[in-house]
C-alpha positions, 0 to 999 in steps of 0.5 A: 954620044952614048952608044945604044948598047950603053944606053940599053944597059943603063936602062936595064940597070935602072929598071932592075933597081926600080923592081928591086925597090918595089919588091924590098920596099919593106926592108932597109934598102942598101945602095952600096950593095945594089951598086956591087951587084951591078958591078958599078961604083957607087958614084957611077950607079947614082949617075946611071939611075938619075940619067935614066929615071930623072930622079935621085935614087934616094928621093926615089926610095923615099917617095916610094915609101911614102906613096905606099904608106899613104895607100895603106893608111886609108885602106888598112884600118886594122893596121896601126900606124907603126905597122904601116910604117914597118911595111913601108921600110921605116923602123922608126915611127918618129921619122916616118911621121916626120917624113909623111908630114913633110910630103903630105902637110898632115900627119898620118893620123890626120890623113887616115882620119879623112885628110886624104879626101881633099888631097885626092880631090885636088889631084883629080881636079888638077889632072889633065885627064878629064874625070867624070864625077858621077860614075857609079861603081857600086854595082860591079861585082868583084871576084877574088882570085889567086894569080900566077907569076907571068913574064911581062915585057914593059916600058916604064914611064914617069908621069901619068899624062895622056900624051906621054902614055900614048907614045909609050903604048905606041912604042910597045905596039911597034915592039909587038909588030916588030917581033911578030907576036900574034897573041898577047895581053896588054897590062897597065901596072899602077905602082902609084895610086894615081888618086892620091899621087901627083900625075907628074910623079906617077910611075906608070908601066905599060906591058905585054904578056906574050902567049904561046912560044915566042922567041924573044932572046934578042930583045932589049926590052926589060921584063919582070914577073907579075906578082903571084898573089891574092886580088879582087878583080873588077870588070870595068869599062869607060873613057880614060877619066873613068879609070882614075875615078874607079881607082879612087873608088876601089881604094877609098870606098870599096876596100875600107868596107870590104873586110880586106886589106891591101898590100904593097903590091901594085894594082894593075889592068889587063885591057881587052880594049886599050883606051890609049890606042883607041881613037875614041879613047875608050877602055874595057879591062879586068882591074886587079886590086891587091888584097890580103885576108885579115 
């Protein structure tokens, strides 16, 4: 049986690797260099990552590149397909088009020209999370803000499925109580757009940002710093399915008309009321959508 200390160390390695991938998705990520950084052989590094994340690291990098690209293609109308490919780490447009077609069964051009709409509709219709089809978000007034980097302790979960995510938040809540944290913010980070990514494949991050001075030197929970970047913020509320519909609207409708483009940074929500911890499954939150000036 694996020792707890070994397991915790492996979790840290896998999470640090995921963080590195997201931060450097526009580069040629060298697995050999990453293994050396963790003082592991390449074989053992692959083994640790797959044991914790349940997927091969090369397939993970490829999947993240394509998911980021699929998002950029439907929002960044001023960027060429080649520029989008480069933003996601592809040096060859030919290899990007081939990989994209294999993943989404259509070319990047077809996707950009409306192919994403049917794909997204099928994702939401096949989801275990019930989504309202009549949600009206047009009246929400966004604000543009520049965020500061903040230290967030988190649990990463593969799968945006209600029972699994509830368990993640309950575990995180137990960590808060165990460490006697009085004031904190609850944050959900969407590295993958759940409106265009199969929910079983979504990497969802539940996190806590403690306020004030809290001694967490003995915790084994991983942490990272939230991006210091430009965001459009929206005040939203509703039930679980409404959040999915809102994300779809924000990327598919608001962004293309806004005059902004998005980036490879993740979107996230800061909860005032967390649907995964409430009996009525309702939420109140500020949603942060990454944008850039065009």
